[in-house]
C-alpha positions as CSV (number, residue, x, y, z in Angstrom):
1,M,104.2,85.4,93.2
2,T,101.0,86.6,91.4
3,S,101.3,87.5,87.8
4,Y,99.2,90.6,88.2
5,Y,102.4,92.6,88.3
6,L,102.4,92.1,84.5
7,I,99.6,94.6,84.1
8,D,100.9,97.1,86.7
9,K,101.8,99.6,83.9
10,P,101.3,103.3,84.4
11,L,98.6,103.7,81.8
12,A,96.7,100.6,83.1
13,L,96.9,101.9,86.7
14,Q,95.7,105.3,85.6
15,H,92.5,103.8,84.1
16,A,92.1,101.2,86.9
17,F,92.3,103.2,90.1
18,Y,90.9,106.4,91.3
19,P,92.4,107.0,94.7
20,D,90.2,109.1,97.0
21,K,91.6,110.5,100.2
22,T,88.2,111.3,101.7
23,R,87.8,110.2,105.3
24,S,85.2,110.8,108.0
25,T,85.3,111.0,111.8
26,C,85.0,107.5,113.0
27,P,81.4,106.7,114.2
28,D,80.9,105.7,117.8
29,Y,80.1,102.1,116.7
30,A,83.3,101.8,114.7
31,S,87.1,101.9,115.2
32,D,89.9,102.5,112.7
33,L,92.9,100.2,112.2
34,L,96.2,100.9,110.5
35,I,97.8,97.8,109.1
36,R,101.4,97.8,108.1
37,V,101.7,96.3,104.6
38,Q,105.2,97.2,103.6
39,D,108.0,99.1,105.4
40,D,106.5,102.4,106.4
41,T,103.3,101.9,104.3
42,Y,100.1,101.4,106.2
43,V,96.6,100.6,104.9
44,S,93.6,101.8,106.8
45,C,90.6,99.6,107.7
46,R,87.4,100.5,109.5
47,L,85.7,98.0,111.8
48,F,82.0,98.5,112.3
49,A,81.3,96.3,115.4
50,S,77.8,95.5,116.6
51,N,77.9,92.2,118.5
52,P,80.9,90.1,119.5
53,E,78.8,87.0,118.9
54,Y,78.3,87.9,115.2
55,P,80.6,86.6,112.5
56,T,82.6,89.4,110.7
57,V,82.6,90.2,107.0
58,L,85.9,91.4,105.7
59,F,84.8,93.7,102.9
60,F,86.9,95.0,100.0
61,H,85.1,98.0,98.5
62,G,84.7,99.2,94.9
63,N,87.2,101.4,93.1
64,G,85.3,104.7,93.5
65,E,84.7,104.2,97.2
66,V,86.4,104.6,100.6
67,A,85.8,102.9,103.9
68,S,83.9,105.9,105.3
69,D,81.3,105.5,102.6
70,Y,80.1,102.6,104.7
71,D,79.4,104.6,107.8
72,S,75.7,104.7,106.9
73,I,75.6,101.3,105.3
74,A,77.1,99.2,108.1
75,P,74.0,99.4,110.3
76,Y,72.1,97.5,107.6
77,F,74.7,94.7,107.9
78,F,74.1,94.7,111.6
79,K,70.3,94.6,111.5
80,L,69.5,92.6,108.4
81,C,72.5,90.2,108.3
82,S,73.5,89.9,111.9
83,V,77.2,90.4,111.1
84,N,80.0,92.8,112.0
85,L,81.6,94.6,109.0
86,L,85.3,95.4,108.5
87,V,85.9,97.6,105.4
88,A,89.5,97.5,104.1
89,E,91.0,100.3,102.1
90,Y,93.6,100.1,99.3
91,R,96.9,102.0,99.2
92,G,96.3,105.6,98.4
93,Y,92.6,105.5,99.5
94,G,91.2,107.1,102.6
95,A,93.8,107.3,105.4
96,S,96.1,104.7,103.6
97,D,99.6,105.4,102.4
98,G,101.2,104.7,99.0
99,F,99.8,104.1,95.6
100,P,97.5,101.3,94.4
101,T,98.7,98.5,92.1
102,F,97.2,95.1,91.2
103,A,100.1,93.2,92.7
104,G,99.7,95.4,95.8
105,L,96.0,94.5,96.1
106,I,96.9,90.8,96.2
107,A,99.9,91.1,98.6
108,D,98.1,93.5,101.0
109,A,95.0,91.2,101.1
110,H,97.0,88.5,102.9
111,R,98.5,91.0,105.4
112,I,95.1,92.5,106.1
113,F,93.5,89.1,106.6
114,R,96.1,88.0,109.1
115,N,96.0,91.2,111.0
116,V,92.2,91.3,111.1
117,S,92.1,87.7,112.3
118,E,94.5,88.7,115.1
119,E,92.5,91.8,116.0
120,I,89.2,89.9,116.1
121,S,90.8,87.4,118.4
122,K,92.2,90.1,120.7
123,M,88.8,91.7,121.0
124,S,87.3,88.3,122.0
125,F,85.0,88.4,119.0
126,R,83.7,85.3,117.3
127,K,86.5,83.8,115.3
128,E,84.6,83.7,112.0
129,I,85.6,85.9,109.1
130,W,83.8,85.8,105.8
131,V,85.2,87.6,102.8
132,M,83.3,89.9,100.4
133,G,84.5,91.9,97.4
134,R,82.6,94.5,95.5
135,S,83.7,95.4,91.9
136,M,87.5,96.0,92.2
137,G,87.3,94.3,95.6
138,S,86.7,91.0,93.9
139,V,90.4,90.8,93.1
140,P,91.6,90.6,96.8
141,A,88.4,88.6,97.8
142,L,89.0,85.9,95.2
143,E,92.7,85.7,96.3
144,L,91.8,85.2,99.9
145,A,89.0,82.7,99.2
146,A,91.5,80.6,97.1
147,S,94.2,80.8,99.8
148,Y,92.4,80.2,103.1
149,P,89.8,77.5,102.5
150,L,90.1,76.2,106.0
151,E,89.9,79.6,107.7
152,I,87.3,81.4,105.6
153,P,83.8,79.8,105.7
154,G,82.4,81.6,102.7
155,M,82.9,84.3,100.0
156,I,80.5,86.9,98.5
157,I,81.3,88.7,95.2
158,E,79.2,91.7,94.3
159,S,79.4,93.3,90.8
160,G,82.7,91.5,90.4
161,F,84.8,90.0,87.6
162,P,87.1,87.0,87.3
163,C,90.2,88.9,86.2
164,A,91.3,92.6,86.1
165,T,92.7,92.2,82.6
166,R,89.2,93.2,81.5
167,I,90.2,96.8,82.4
168,V,93.2,96.6,80.1
169,R,91.2,95.2,77.2
170,R,88.3,97.7,77.8
171,H,90.7,100.6,77.4
172,R,92.9,99.0,74.8
173,I,96.0,99.5,76.8
174,P,99.1,98.2,74.8
175,I,100.2,95.2,76.9
176,P,101.4,92.1,75.0
177,E,98.7,89.5,74.5
178,S,101.1,86.8,75.8
179,E,101.3,88.6,79.2
180,L,97.5,89.1,79.4
181,K,97.1,85.4,78.8
182,I,99.4,84.5,81.6
183,V,97.4,86.7,84.0
184,E,94.1,85.3,82.8
185,D,95.2,81.7,83.0
186,E,96.3,82.3,86.6
187,C,92.9,84.0,87.4
188,L,91.1,81.0,86.0
189,Q,93.1,78.5,88.0
190,K,92.5,80.6,91.1
191,L,88.7,80.4,90.6
192,R,89.0,76.7,90.2
193,R,90.8,76.4,93.5
194,I,88.0,78.0,95.4
195,T,85.9,75.4,97.1
196,I,84.2,77.4,99.9
197,P,80.5,78.3,99.7
198,S,80.1,81.3,97.5
199,L,77.4,83.9,96.7
200,I,77.6,86.0,93.6
201,I,75.4,89.2,93.4
202,H,75.1,91.2,90.2
203,G,72.9,93.8,88.6
204,E,71.0,92.6,85.5
205,R,71.8,95.8,83.6
206,D,75.4,96.3,84.8
207,S,76.9,98.6,82.1
208,L,80.4,98.5,83.6
209,V,80.9,94.8,84.4
210,D,78.7,92.7,82.1
211,I,76.5,90.2,83.8
212,K,78.4,87.5,81.9
213,E,81.3,88.0,84.3
214,A,79.1,86.9,87.2
215,Y,78.1,83.7,85.3
216,T,81.8,83.0,84.5
217,I,82.7,83.2,88.1
218,E,79.8,80.9,89.1
219,R,80.7,78.4,86.4
220,E,84.4,78.2,87.1
221,L,84.2,78.0,90.9
222,S,84.8,74.5,92.4
223,S,82.5,75.3,95.3
224,A,80.0,72.6,96.1
225,E,77.6,75.3,97.2
226,K,77.4,78.4,95.1
227,R,74.5,80.8,94.7
228,I,73.9,83.6,92.2
229,F,71.5,86.5,92.9
230,I,70.7,88.8,90.0
231,I,68.9,92.0,90.8
232,P,66.5,93.0,88.0
233,G,67.1,96.4,86.5
234,A,70.2,97.2,88.6
235,D,73.3,98.8,87.1
236,H,76.8,98.6,88.6
237,N,76.3,101.2,91.3
238,S,72.6,100.6,92.0
239,V,72.7,96.9,93.0
240,M,72.0,97.6,96.7
241,V,69.4,100.4,96.3
242,M,67.4,98.7,93.6
243,D,66.5,95.9,96.1
244,I,67.8,96.7,99.5
245,D,65.8,94.1,101.3
246,G,66.6,91.4,98.8
247,Y,70.3,92.3,98.8
248,F,70.8,92.0,102.5
249,K,68.5,89.0,102.8
250,A,70.6,87.2,100.2
251,I,73.8,88.0,102.2
252,G,72.2,87.1,105.6
253,D,70.6,83.9,104.5
254,F,73.9,82.8,102.8
255,I,76.0,83.5,105.8
256,H,73.7,81.9,108.3
257,T,72.7,78.8,106.3
258,S,76.0,77.9,104.6
259,R,77.4,76.0,107.6
């Protein structure tokens, strides 16, 4: 069992998550999936499908986002990366039930991955699922990359961090140092278990997640192939727009040459 439950304290969760129930009408080129993660709790995902021959990117979005935010972004993944995009929500976000926790992010990631794999197979889509996490989404993305090295061909981390204890430390939330150390040691070991090809994208001037976090991830990964793409002048939420061509070229080149 992941030790992330040690930081699932009310004050930490209050600072870490900002659930947004915004949702949009599903576009014609997409479909919504409800995945049961616990008893009567369901997490919503939106599959933006372009071509059954394309690989699929399972994308875990940032904290201040919801799946429908990608209605207008998904076509760039189609055109510039030649991939389908499946955006997973977190509990309490979009059309999802429940309340988000760190332990929940980890547990739900496994259920989402298994269900998405089954759904892709039922649709007769190419059985190739890459994992990508942006910001808070790096938590479930790193978990899956460490857990399914034979099933996931590669991982992309954008504006991410090695461990969510950084949120606790940033806000000086009173959690014993011994417990934070347990979580951080587990996160470090998880990074070192990741052997699949990896791409790390980060903004040069990220004021929320320091660029040092990107270099820590790169350094600790055990992947034989790992790339890092730094976008000059970009802050945490402007990584894509500061260099939209470079951003998607980096992702497309990585997916289609890391084989």
